[in-house]
C-alpha positions as CSV (number, residue, x, y, z in Angstrom):
1,X,-72.3,-154.7,96.9
2,X,-68.9,-155.5,98.9
3,X,-67.3,-158.4,97.4
4,X,-65.3,-159.3,100.8
5,X,-62.0,-161.6,100.2
6,X,-61.9,-163.5,103.0
7,X,-57.8,-165.5,103.6
8,X,-56.5,-167.4,106.7
9,X,-54.3,-171.2,107.1
10,X,-55.9,-173.8,105.2
11,X,-57.2,-176.6,107.4
12,X,-60.5,-175.3,109.0
13,X,-63.9,-177.5,109.2
14,X,-66.5,-176.3,106.3
15,X,-68.6,-175.5,109.4
16,X,-65.6,-173.9,110.3
17,X,-65.6,-171.4,106.7
18,X,-69.5,-171.4,107.5
19,X,-69.4,-169.6,110.5
20,X,-66.4,-166.8,109.5
21,X,-69.0,-166.3,106.1
22,X,-72.2,-165.7,108.3
23,X,-70.8,-163.6,111.0
24,X,-69.2,-161.4,109.0
25,X,-72.0,-160.6,106.5
26,X,-74.0,-160.4,109.7
27,X,-71.9,-157.3,110.7
28,X,-72.1,-156.2,107.1
29,X,-75.4,-156.2,107.1
30,X,-76.1,-155.1,110.8
31,X,-74.0,-151.4,110.8
32,X,-72.7,-151.5,107.0
33,X,-75.9,-150.8,105.1
34,X,-75.2,-153.4,103.0
35,X,-78.8,-155.3,101.7
36,X,-79.4,-159.0,103.7
37,X,-80.0,-161.0,100.4
38,X,-76.3,-159.0,99.1
39,X,-73.3,-161.6,99.6
40,X,-70.3,-162.2,97.5
41,X,-67.2,-163.4,98.9
42,X,-63.9,-165.3,98.6
43,X,-62.4,-167.8,100.9
44,X,-58.9,-168.6,100.1
45,X,-56.9,-170.8,102.8
46,X,-53.3,-171.1,102.7
47,X,-50.2,-173.4,103.3
48,X,-48.1,-172.7,105.0
49,X,-45.8,-169.9,104.1
50,X,-48.2,-169.1,101.7
51,X,-49.9,-165.7,104.2
52,X,-47.2,-164.1,105.8
53,X,-47.5,-162.2,109.0
54,X,-46.4,-159.5,111.3
55,X,-47.6,-161.7,114.7
56,X,-47.4,-158.1,117.1
57,X,-47.6,-155.0,114.2
58,X,-50.6,-152.5,115.3
59,X,-51.8,-155.5,117.9
60,X,-51.4,-158.9,118.3
61,X,-49.8,-161.6,119.3
62,X,-51.6,-163.3,116.5
63,X,-51.6,-167.0,116.2
64,X,-52.1,-169.6,113.5
65,X,-55.8,-168.7,113.2
66,X,-55.5,-165.1,111.6
67,X,-57.2,-164.0,109.1
68,X,-57.7,-161.0,106.8
69,X,-60.7,-159.5,105.3
70,X,-60.0,-157.5,102.3
71,X,-63.8,-156.0,101.6
72,X,-63.9,-154.0,97.9
73,X,-67.2,-151.4,98.4
74,X,-68.5,-149.4,96.0
75,X,-70.4,-147.4,98.3
76,X,-68.2,-144.7,100.5
77,X,-68.8,-145.0,104.4
78,X,-67.3,-142.6,106.6
79,X,-65.8,-143.5,109.5
80,X,-67.7,-144.0,112.0
81,X,-69.3,-146.2,110.4
82,X,-66.5,-148.0,109.6
83,X,-65.3,-148.1,113.5
84,X,-68.3,-149.7,114.4
85,X,-68.3,-151.7,112.0
86,X,-64.9,-152.8,112.7
87,X,-65.8,-153.7,116.2
88,X,-69.9,-155.8,115.3
89,X,-67.4,-158.3,112.9
90,X,-64.9,-158.9,115.9
91,X,-67.8,-159.8,118.5
92,X,-69.7,-161.9,115.9
93,X,-66.2,-163.7,114.7
94,X,-65.8,-164.3,118.3
95,X,-68.6,-166.0,119.0
96,X,-68.4,-167.8,115.8
97,X,-66.2,-169.2,114.7
98,X,-65.1,-168.4,117.3
99,X,-61.9,-166.2,116.4
100,X,-59.5,-164.2,119.0
101,X,-59.8,-160.2,118.4
102,X,-55.9,-160.0,118.2
103,X,-56.5,-162.1,114.6
104,X,-58.3,-160.1,113.0
105,X,-57.5,-157.2,110.3
106,X,-60.1,-155.8,108.7
107,X,-59.4,-153.6,105.4
108,X,-61.2,-151.4,103.2
109,X,-61.1,-150.4,99.8
110,X,-64.0,-148.0,97.3
111,X,-64.3,-148.3,94.5
112,X,-66.2,-146.2,91.9
113,X,-69.0,-147.7,90.7
114,X,-68.5,-147.5,87.1
115,X,-65.4,-150.2,88.1
116,X,-67.8,-152.5,88.6
117,X,-70.2,-155.4,86.3
118,X,-72.1,-157.7,87.6
119,X,-73.0,-159.6,84.9
120,X,-73.5,-159.4,81.1
121,X,-70.9,-157.3,81.1
122,X,-73.1,-154.1,82.7
123,X,-72.9,-151.4,84.3
124,X,-75.8,-152.5,86.9
125,X,-74.2,-149.5,89.5
126,X,-73.8,-146.6,87.6
127,X,-77.5,-147.9,85.6
128,X,-78.9,-147.7,89.1
129,X,-78.8,-144.3,90.2
């Protein structure tokens, strides 16, 4: 049940955005223990000047193809799992839509199960326990 916010500069085609979404989700399914039908993502395209990033901090050089993946999850993952996810995501995103590893930033935030309501004002993740 992770929720991913994907931020990039505007101007990419619908096919590029689909490949971006599909590759991220495939990496989550393969390495992050996410069910195949559990996809919740929001893609935000920013005009020039609205996505601010250092081109060289902890990596780089970054280009205008820089993408930030901010993933909120209710199930904690260990460091080994997160590292495997980072590597797989970079590999898949390199294949489609063709993003350089230097242009990929991934941030994972973990929340508690009572901080999610999928619909109807209910806390489905608590009630599933």
